[in-house]
C-alpha positions as CSV (number, residue, x, y, z in Angstrom):
1,M,0.3,14.6,5.0
2,H,0.4,11.6,7.3
3,I,-2.4,9.2,6.4
4,G,-3.6,6.3,8.7
5,I,-5.2,3.5,6.8
6,D,-7.3,0.6,8.2
7,L,-7.3,-2.7,6.3
8,D,-10.4,-4.7,6.9
9,N,-13.4,-3.5,4.8
10,T,-11.4,-0.4,3.9
11,V,-8.4,-1.6,1.8
12,L,-9.8,-5.1,1.4
13,D,-13.0,-7.1,1.4
14,A,-12.9,-8.8,4.8
15,T,-16.6,-9.4,4.8
16,S,-16.5,-12.1,2.1
17,A,-13.7,-14.0,3.9
18,Y,-15.5,-13.7,7.3
19,L,-18.8,-14.9,5.8
20,H,-17.1,-17.8,4.1
21,C,-15.5,-18.9,7.4
22,Y,-18.4,-18.1,9.7
23,N,-20.9,-19.9,7.4
24,K,-18.7,-23.0,7.3
25,V,-18.5,-23.0,11.1
26,S,-22.1,-22.2,11.7
27,G,-23.8,-24.1,8.9
28,L,-25.6,-20.9,8.0
29,E,-25.6,-19.2,4.5
30,L,-25.4,-15.5,5.2
31,T,-24.5,-13.2,2.4
32,H,-23.4,-9.5,2.0
33,E,-27.0,-8.5,1.9
34,D,-27.4,-9.8,5.5
35,V,-24.6,-7.6,6.8
36,D,-25.9,-4.6,8.7
37,D,-23.6,-4.8,11.8
38,F,-20.0,-3.9,12.2
39,Y,-19.7,-6.9,14.5
40,L,-20.4,-9.6,12.0
41,Y,-20.3,-12.4,14.6
42,R,-23.5,-11.0,16.2
43,L,-25.4,-11.9,13.0
44,Y,-24.6,-15.6,13.8
45,G,-25.9,-15.3,17.4
46,W,-22.5,-15.7,18.8
47,D,-21.1,-14.0,21.9
48,K,-17.6,-12.6,22.0
49,T,-16.2,-15.8,23.5
50,K,-17.4,-17.9,20.5
51,R,-16.2,-15.2,18.1
52,D,-12.7,-15.3,19.6
53,E,-12.6,-19.1,19.5
54,V,-13.5,-19.0,15.7
55,Y,-11.2,-16.1,15.0
56,D,-8.3,-17.6,16.8
57,S,-8.7,-20.8,14.7
58,F,-9.5,-19.2,11.3
59,G,-8.1,-15.6,11.5
60,H,-5.0,-16.4,9.5
61,D,-7.0,-17.8,6.6
62,I,-9.5,-14.9,6.8
63,H,-6.7,-12.4,6.6
64,W,-4.7,-14.1,3.9
65,N,-7.7,-14.9,1.7
66,S,-9.2,-11.4,1.7
67,V,-8.8,-9.5,-1.6
68,P,-8.2,-5.8,-2.1
69,F,-11.1,-3.6,-3.2
70,P,-10.9,-2.3,-6.8
71,M,-8.3,0.4,-7.3
72,A,-7.1,0.2,-3.6
73,V,-3.6,-1.0,-4.5
74,E,-3.1,1.5,-7.3
75,V,-4.4,4.4,-5.2
76,L,-2.3,3.4,-2.2
77,Q,0.8,3.1,-4.4
78,E,0.2,6.6,-5.6
79,L,-0.5,8.0,-2.1
80,F,2.7,6.4,-0.8
81,K,4.8,8.5,-3.2
82,Q,3.2,11.7,-1.9
83,H,2.4,11.1,1.7
84,Q,3.4,9.3,4.9
85,I,1.4,6.1,5.2
86,T,0.7,4.2,8.4
87,I,-1.4,1.1,8.5
88,V,-3.6,1.3,11.6
89,T,-5.5,-1.9,12.1
90,A,-7.3,-3.4,15.1
91,R,-6.1,-6.9,14.2
92,P,-4.5,-8.7,17.2
93,Q,-0.7,-9.0,17.3
94,Q,-0.9,-12.7,16.6
95,F,-1.9,-11.8,13.0
96,Q,1.0,-9.3,12.4
97,N,3.0,-11.7,10.2
98,V,0.1,-12.7,8.0
99,T,-0.9,-9.0,7.7
100,M,2.6,-7.9,6.6
101,A,2.9,-10.9,4.2
102,W,-0.5,-9.9,2.7
103,L,0.6,-6.3,2.2
104,E,3.8,-7.6,0.5
105,K,1.8,-10.0,-1.6
106,Y,-0.3,-7.1,-3.0
107,Q,2.7,-4.7,-3.2
108,I,1.2,-2.2,-0.8
109,D,3.9,0.0,0.6
110,Y,3.7,1.8,3.9
111,H,6.0,3.6,6.3
112,H,4.7,2.1,9.6
113,I,2.2,-0.5,10.7
114,L,0.3,-0.4,14.0
115,L,-1.9,-3.2,15.3
116,V,-3.9,-1.4,18.0
117,E,-7.4,-1.2,19.4
118,D,-7.2,2.4,20.4
119,K,-6.9,4.1,17.0
120,L,-7.6,7.6,18.4
121,Q,-4.7,7.4,20.8
122,A,-2.4,5.9,18.1
123,C,-3.4,8.6,15.6
124,M,-2.7,11.3,18.1
125,H,0.6,9.8,19.3
126,Y,2.0,9.2,15.8
127,G,0.7,12.5,14.3
128,V,-1.7,11.0,11.8
129,D,-3.6,13.8,10.0
130,V,-6.5,11.7,8.6
131,L,-7.6,8.1,9.1
132,I,-9.3,6.1,6.4
133,D,-11.5,3.5,8.1
134,D,-14.9,1.8,7.9
135,A,-15.7,1.4,11.6
136,P,-18.4,3.7,12.9
137,H,-17.0,3.8,16.5
138,Y,-13.6,4.9,15.3
139,A,-15.1,7.5,13.0
140,E,-17.1,8.9,15.9
141,E,-14.1,9.0,18.3
142,L,-11.8,10.7,15.8
143,A,-14.5,13.2,14.7
144,A,-15.2,14.1,18.4
145,A,-11.5,14.8,18.7
146,Q,-11.7,17.0,15.6
147,K,-9.6,14.6,13.5
148,P,-10.7,14.1,9.9
149,V,-11.8,10.6,9.0
150,I,-12.5,9.3,5.5
151,L,-15.2,6.7,6.2
152,F,-15.3,3.9,3.6
153,D,-19.0,3.3,3.1
154,Q,-20.4,0.1,4.5
155,P,-24.0,-0.7,5.4
156,Y,-23.2,-0.5,9.1
157,N,-21.8,3.0,9.1
158,L,-24.3,4.9,7.0
159,S,-25.8,6.7,10.0
160,I,-22.5,8.4,10.9
161,A,-22.5,12.1,10.1
162,N,-20.1,14.8,11.3
163,D,-18.2,17.7,9.8
164,Y,-15.0,15.8,10.3
165,V,-16.3,12.7,8.5
166,Y,-15.8,12.5,4.8
167,R,-17.4,9.7,2.9
168,A,-16.0,7.5,0.1
169,M,-17.7,4.7,-1.7
170,N,-14.5,3.5,-3.5
171,W,-10.8,4.2,-3.7
172,L,-11.1,6.8,-6.4
173,E,-13.3,8.8,-4.0
174,V,-10.8,8.2,-1.2
175,K,-8.1,9.8,-3.5
176,K,-10.3,12.8,-4.2
177,Q,-10.9,13.3,-0.4
178,I,-7.2,13.0,0.3
179,D,-6.4,15.6,-2.4
180,H,-9.1,17.9,-1.0
181,L,-7.8,17.6,2.6
182,A,-4.1,17.9,1.5
183,S,-5.0,21.2,-0.4
184,R,-6.5,22.6,2.8
185,C,-3.4,21.7,4.8
186,K,-1.1,23.8,2.5
């Protein structure tokens, strides 16, 4: 099976790194309990221009300092042995080097890496069978195209429900969902 895998808040805890940076820049002290929006910058009252300014300045540190979720590395190493793995992240191209260095640092193997905004088109073009992601809008887009999505539970995506959306609260649950989908493809 060909598995597409997002990074931020799917493989790794990006929220903590973003909160650390955004709190430093803003002087606020937001915590995980405050996060109920996929677009974290909106919690700070910023527009996209301000977000881009901060992200351009601190994105490297945000991405480098994020840590994997429990069992993510172990499950991904196991999946790599059995499936084709493509990293599908919406990170801008300017962060490709730090992204690849981070994956190497944590010994996460993959066959391909795509830094793209249009994940539906990328998944269709590259023949991805299932995407593991946390973003509600990507889950809705892929499900509407009848592409399975394993949605990594986050406070901002709990309202998403569709027959093509499979939920996982941790990486052991992701593995179970992959095994279930793989058995249906045989």
